[in-house]
C-alpha positions in Angstrom: -0.1 -5.4 -31.1 3.3 -7.0 -30.7 5.4 -4.0 -31.7 7.2 -4.1 -28.4 8.7 -7.5 -29.4 10.2 -5.9 -32.5 11.9 -3.1 -30.5 13.0 -5.4 -27.7 16.4 -6.4 -29.3 17.3 -2.7 -29.8 16.3 -1.9 -26.3 18.4 -4.7 -24.8 21.3 -3.8 -27.0 21.2 -0.2 -26.0 20.9 -1.1 -22.3 23.9 -3.5 -22.5 25.9 -0.8 -24.4 25.2 1.7 -21.7 26.2 -0.7 -18.9 29.4 -1.6 -20.7 30.5 2.0 -21.2 33.3 3.0 -18.9 32.4 5.7 -16.4 34.7 8.7 -16.0 34.1 9.5 -12.4 35.2 7.0 -9.8 34.2 8.7 -6.6 31.6 11.4 -5.8 32.4 14.4 -3.6 31.4 14.1 0.0 28.6 16.7 -0.3 27.0 14.7 -3.1 27.4 11.5 -1.2 25.8 13.0 1.9 22.9 14.4 -0.1 22.3 11.0 -1.8 22.4 9.3 1.6 19.7 11.6 3.1 17.5 11.6 0.0 17.4 7.8 -0.4 15.7 7.5 3.0 12.5 9.0 1.6 12.7 6.7 -1.4 13.1 3.7 0.8 10.1 4.7 2.8 8.0 5.0 -0.3 9.2 1.6 -1.5 8.3 0.2 1.9 4.9 1.7 1.7 4.3 0.2 -1.7 5.4 -3.2 -0.4 3.1 -2.9 2.6 0.1 -2.1 0.4 0.9 -4.8 -2.1 1.5 -7.5 0.5 -1.6 -6.7 2.5 -3.8 -6.5 -0.6 -2.6 -9.8 -1.8 -3.1 -11.3 1.6 -6.5 -9.9 1.9 -7.5 -11.1 -1.6 -6.4 -14.7 -0.6 -8.3 -14.5 2.7 -11.5 -13.1 1.1 -11.3 -15.8 -1.6 -11.3 -18.6 1.0 -13.7 -17.1 3.5 -16.1 -15.9 0.8 -16.2 -19.4 -0.7 -16.8 -20.9 2.7 -19.4 -18.3 3.5 -21.4 -18.9 0.3 -21.2 -22.7 1.0 -22.5 -22.2 4.5 -25.3 -19.7 3.4 -26.5 -22.2 0.8 -27.3 -24.7 3.6 -28.4 -22.2 6.2 -29.4 -18.7 4.9 -29.6 -17.3 8.4 -25.8 -17.3 8.6 -25.6 -14.3 6.2 -24.7 -11.8 8.9 -22.0 -13.9 10.5 -20.5 -14.8 7.2 -20.2 -11.2 6.1 -18.5 -10.3 9.4 -15.9 -13.0 8.7 -15.4 -11.7 5.2 -15.1 -8.2 6.5 -12.5 -9.2 9.0 -10.5 -10.7 6.2 -10.7 -7.5 4.2 -9.4 -5.6 7.3 -5.9 -6.9 6.4 -5.8 -4.6 3.4 -6.9 -1.6 5.5 -4.1 -2.3 8.0 -1.6 -2.3 5.1 -3.0 1.1 3.9 -2.6 2.5 7.5 1.0 1.3 7.6 1.6 2.9 4.2 0.2 6.2 5.3 2.5 6.2 8.4 5.5 5.4 6.3 4.7 8.1 3.7 4.2 10.6 6.6 7.8 9.8 7.8 9.3 10.1 4.3 
């Protein structure tokens, strides 16, 4: 179960050794640098899409938690508020949908 804890010192040691090893090339040719500059834009767009989805999902989860709790409390006193309460909870869930739309736009530009 905890086998990863046993291998952790070896992994950390190998990572530190790789970081401490001197590199032989100091500068990349202009063509490689230009290709890296153009290819990193797509990666940044994908990272931005992931952040948009994560942020909007976390925000929607917090909003649904608060509005859902309040809706249940209101419905326990007045059951006829079910429709209005579900509309409010649905609006809170719309935050996640907006994040997905932004992510699709960003992925389309990548």
